[in-house]
N, C-alpha and C positions, 0 to 999 in steps of 0.2 A: 630545677632536676625535671619537674612534672611537664613544665613546656617541652623537655627535650626528649622525654618520652612520648611526648604526644606527638612530636613530631615524627618521632621515628613509626608510630603506631600509624599515623597517617600514610608513611611511605611504604608501609607494609601493605596497608589496605590498596591503595594505587597499583603496588606491584603485583599485589593478586588478582584484582579486578579486570587490568589490562588483558591478559591471556583470554580471561572467561570474555569478555566483549568482544575482543579479536574473533575467538571461535563464535561466537554470536551474529558478529557481523558477516563472516566467513558462510554461515547456515542460512543468514539472509540473501545473500548473494545468489547462491546455490538456488533454493525455491524460486526464487526472482528469474533465473536465468531458466529453469526446467518450465516455468510458465510461459515465458516467453518462446521455445523450442515448441512447445504443445500448442502455441497460437501459429507459429509458423507453419506447422504439420496440415491445420487446418486450411490454409492457404495452399497448399502443396496438394492435398486430396482435393480441393476443388480444382486445381488446375491439373489433375492426373500425374505428379511428380510423384509417382510411386516409391522408386529407388531411393529419390531424396528425403522423401517421409519417413521410409523405413530405418534410413540411417541416423536420422535426426532424434527418431524416438529410443534407437539403442544407446546413442550417445548420451539420453537425457537419464536411461536407465545406469547407466555406469557412473555417471554425475552423481545422482540420486543415492546409489548405494555406495560411492565413495563418500557423500557426505551425511551419511548416517543416518538416511531419510528411507529406509526399507519398509518401514512400515505406514509411511505418511501418504496421505489421502492423494497429494500430486502425484503418488507414484503408481496408485489406482487407476487415475484417470490417463496416465500415460500408457499403461498397460492396453487400457480402453481401445484407445489410439491403436495403438499398435496393432490391436485384433481386426479393426477394422480395415486397416491397411493389408492386413493380411489377406484378408477376404476380399477385399473390394480390387485390390490391386496384384495381387498373386495369385488368388482363387487359390490359398492352400488354407483349408478351414481345419485341420489339426495345429497347425500354429497360433492360428486365430485363437480356438478354444483354450490351448494352453495360456494364450495373453488373457484372456477374459476371465479365467479361473482364478487367475492369479489377482486380477483388479478386485475380484470378491473374497479372496482369501483376505486381504487389504482392508478392503470397505464393504462390508456385506450388505450394505445400502447402496450402494454407487448405482446410479443411473446412467443409459447411454446417451452421450452429448445428443442435445436435440437434432442438431441439423445432421448427424451422420445414420441417423436410425432413416435411413432412406431405402435399401432394399429389403426385401424377406430376408435375405441370407443373412445378412446382418442381423435384424433383430431374431430369427430364430435362433440363431448360434448363442448370442447374447443370454438369450431367455434360457436356453439351454443349459448353458455354464451357471446361471443364477439357480437353477435346481441340483445341479450336481457339482458343487464345489470339491477341490483336491484337498481341501484341509490338511496339508502337510507340516508338519509341527517342526522347529528347527531341530527338535532331538530328533527325530524320524528323519528327516535330510541326510542330518550328519551322519547316522548309522547306515544310510541306505534303504531304509525301510520306508512303509508307506502308512498312512491311514488310508485305506481303500474303499472307493466309492463304487457306486454299480457301475457297469459297463454303459456307454453313452446309448442312447437310444437310435442315433445315427451314425454309422462309421462308414467311410468313404472307401476304405481299401485298409489301409495301415495306417491309423490314427496315432501320433506318439505324442507323449505328453513330457516335455524337458524343460527347465528352465533355461530362459534367455541367456543368463548372465550367471558368473559363479564368483565366490571369492578364491583367491588364490588357494591353493592346497586342501581345498572342501570336494568329498567326494558329489558327485550330480546324477540323483535318482532320474531313472528314464522308466515310463510307464507306458507300453502299445497296446492297441485293441486291433484284433482283425476283423474283417467284416465276415459277418455268417457266408456261409456258401464256398468260400474260398478254401481249396484243398491244402491248407499249411498246417504243418505238424511241430515247424521248429521256428523260432524267431532269433534273429543275431543283430547284437549291439555290435558295430565296428565304430572303432575311435583311433585317431591318430594323434598322436602326441607333437609338441610343435619340434622337438628334435628328431624326428624320424621320418622315413619316406614312405613308410609299408602302415596301413590299418592294423591295430591288433582285434580278431577277432573275438566276442563272446556270447555264448547262448545264453540267452534271457529264460528264467525259470516263469512258467505258468502258475498262475494264483489260483484258487478256489472259485473265483467270481469270472477266471475268463481271461484277466490280465496276462499279459507276458511283462516279467520286469527284471530291471537289471540297473547298472550305474556305471558311470566314467569314474575310476576311481582316483582318488585326491592326489595318487603321485603322478601323473600325468596332468594336473591342471596348473600349468606356470605358462609365462610367456605373454601373449597377447590374445590369443584364443586356442580351443581346441576342435580340431573338425572330427564330424561323425555322421552316421548315417543307419541307417536298421534295414534288414532285409530277411521278408520272411519266405522258407522254403517249405517243399511239400516231402514226401517220406522218402522220395529218391535224391534229394538232396537239390532238386532243381530250384532254382528262384522262380517267385511266384509275383510278389512286388515290393516294391522297396519304398523308404520314407529316405527321402537325399539320395544321391548316388557317389560314387567313389569319385569321379569327375566334378560332381557340382555336389559337394556334403553340406550337411546343414554346419553352422558355427555356432558355438558355445563362447561367450565374450566372457576373457577372465579378467576382473578387477583385482587390482593388487591393493591391499592395505595403506 
C-alpha cells in the first residue's frame, strides 16, 4: 500500500512539475529570442537599416509583453535601442524620449549601449530622459492618470509621450508638451479604432504644469493596432503643429493575452 501511495505521489509531482518546467522553458526561449533580436538591431543600425531595426524592436517588445517580461532588464535595453533608432534613423526626438523614459522606469540605473552613444543628439536625449523619468504607475495608467513630471527642458514643437504597445482592453494615457512661443490654445488627440474609417477627436486637458493630457479609451483597444495622431490649434481653430498625420498616423500595437 505504501508503495502504491508513493507511486501515486510521484506521478502527481511529475504532472505538477511538467507544466511549470514547460513555462520556464518558454520564458527562457523568449528571453534568448529577444537577445538575438537586439543583437540583430545593432547590425541594422551599423548598416543604416532603420525600418528593419524599428520593426524588430517593436516585435521584441510585443514578445516580451506576451511572455510576462514587462519589467525585465531585457525590455529596458530594447527600449534604449528603440530610442536610438527613433533619433538616428527617423529624427523623431519625442518618440525617442518616450522610449528612453520607459527604459528608465524599468531599470533606473540603465546605461546607454556603448557603441550607440555616437551622436550628441542621442547622448543629450538619453541623459534628459534619465533626469525626468515618467514614473507612471500601473494603477495610474489604467485609470488614465499620470504621476506628472516637470516639462522637458527642450521641446521640438509638439512632443508626445505615448506607450508603443498595450494589452487589449486597457486604456492608454497620452501626454504632450507644446514648444513655448507657439500660438497654441488647444490640443486634440485623434484616434481611429480598427473597425472604423474616421478618426475620433478628443480635446486634451491642460495641467497645472503645462502638459496636455488625454487617453485612448480601452473600448477601442482591440485588433492588431490602433492609429492616432495629435494636433495643436490656435484660438481660431487653425492647425499649428501635429504629431503624426491623418494619412501617416502613429501606431499603437495591441498585445493580446
